[in-house]
C-alpha positions as CSV (number, residue, x, y, z in Angstrom):
1,M,-28.9,53.8,-38.4
2,E,-27.2,52.4,-35.1
3,P,-24.6,49.5,-35.7
4,S,-26.6,46.0,-35.6
5,S,-24.7,44.6,-32.9
6,N,-26.1,45.1,-29.0
7,K,-22.5,45.2,-27.7
8,P,-21.1,48.8,-27.0
9,R,-18.7,49.8,-29.7
10,T,-14.9,50.3,-28.8
11,A,-14.5,54.0,-28.1
12,Y,-12.4,56.2,-30.2
13,T,-9.8,58.8,-28.6
14,S,-11.8,61.4,-30.3
15,D,-14.9,60.3,-28.4
16,V,-16.3,63.1,-26.0
17,C,-16.5,61.9,-22.5
18,D,-19.4,62.4,-20.1
19,A,-18.6,65.7,-18.7
20,E,-17.8,67.1,-22.3
21,W,-21.1,65.8,-23.5
22,E,-23.1,67.3,-20.6
23,F,-21.5,70.7,-21.3
24,C,-22.2,70.7,-25.1
25,Q,-25.3,68.8,-25.4
26,P,-27.7,71.6,-24.7
27,C,-26.0,73.8,-27.5
28,L,-26.2,71.1,-30.1
29,L,-30.1,70.3,-29.7
30,L,-31.8,71.7,-32.6
31,M,-34.6,69.4,-31.8
32,K,-35.6,67.1,-29.2
33,E,-33.1,64.2,-28.7
34,D,-36.3,61.9,-29.2
35,A,-37.7,63.4,-32.2
36,P,-39.0,61.0,-34.7
37,Q,-36.8,62.0,-37.5
38,R,-33.6,61.3,-35.4
39,G,-32.4,58.1,-36.7
40,C,-29.1,58.1,-34.9
41,S,-27.9,59.0,-31.3
42,L,-26.9,62.8,-31.3
43,R,-23.9,61.8,-29.1
44,E,-22.6,59.4,-31.7
45,V,-23.1,61.8,-34.6
46,F,-21.1,64.3,-32.8
47,N,-18.3,61.5,-32.0
48,A,-18.4,60.7,-35.8
49,L,-17.8,64.2,-36.4
50,R,-15.1,64.7,-34.1
51,Y,-13.5,61.6,-35.6
52,I,-13.5,63.4,-38.8
53,V,-12.1,66.4,-37.9
54,R,-9.5,64.9,-35.5
55,C,-8.3,62.3,-38.4
56,G,-8.7,64.6,-41.1
57,C,-10.5,61.9,-43.2
58,Q,-13.2,62.4,-45.9
59,W,-17.0,62.0,-45.0
60,R,-17.4,58.8,-46.7
61,M,-14.4,57.3,-44.7
62,V,-16.2,57.4,-41.3
63,P,-15.9,53.9,-39.5
64,H,-18.7,51.5,-40.0
65,D,-19.6,51.4,-36.0
66,L,-20.3,55.1,-36.1
67,P,-23.6,56.7,-37.8
68,P,-23.8,56.7,-41.6
69,W,-21.4,59.6,-43.2
70,Q,-24.6,61.0,-44.7
71,N,-26.2,61.3,-41.3
72,V,-23.1,63.1,-40.0
73,Y,-22.8,65.4,-42.9
74,Q,-26.5,66.5,-42.8
75,Q,-26.3,67.2,-39.1
76,A,-22.9,69.0,-39.3
77,Q,-24.6,71.2,-42.0
78,R,-27.5,71.9,-39.8
79,W,-25.1,72.9,-36.9
80,M,-23.3,75.2,-39.0
81,K,-26.4,77.0,-40.4
82,A,-27.5,77.6,-37.0
83,C,-23.9,79.2,-36.3
84,L,-22.8,76.6,-33.5
85,F,-19.5,76.2,-35.2
């Protein structure tokens, strides 16, 4: 679920820049970006995962302007099972 506000969120220092995203996105796609079951932007999920790793916080402490922690956790598990990390 995306934040309800239409304005863009303030970027975190852990967010990927456009060049980084273009480089790593093809490796992270386990399903099409517009797959119906995808409820959050894959880039935002990746940004949330980077936030967790960078800050060392718990899953449940993901800021509210990023995707829900459950979505981030589930996608991180999929990436680990696919041996991407």
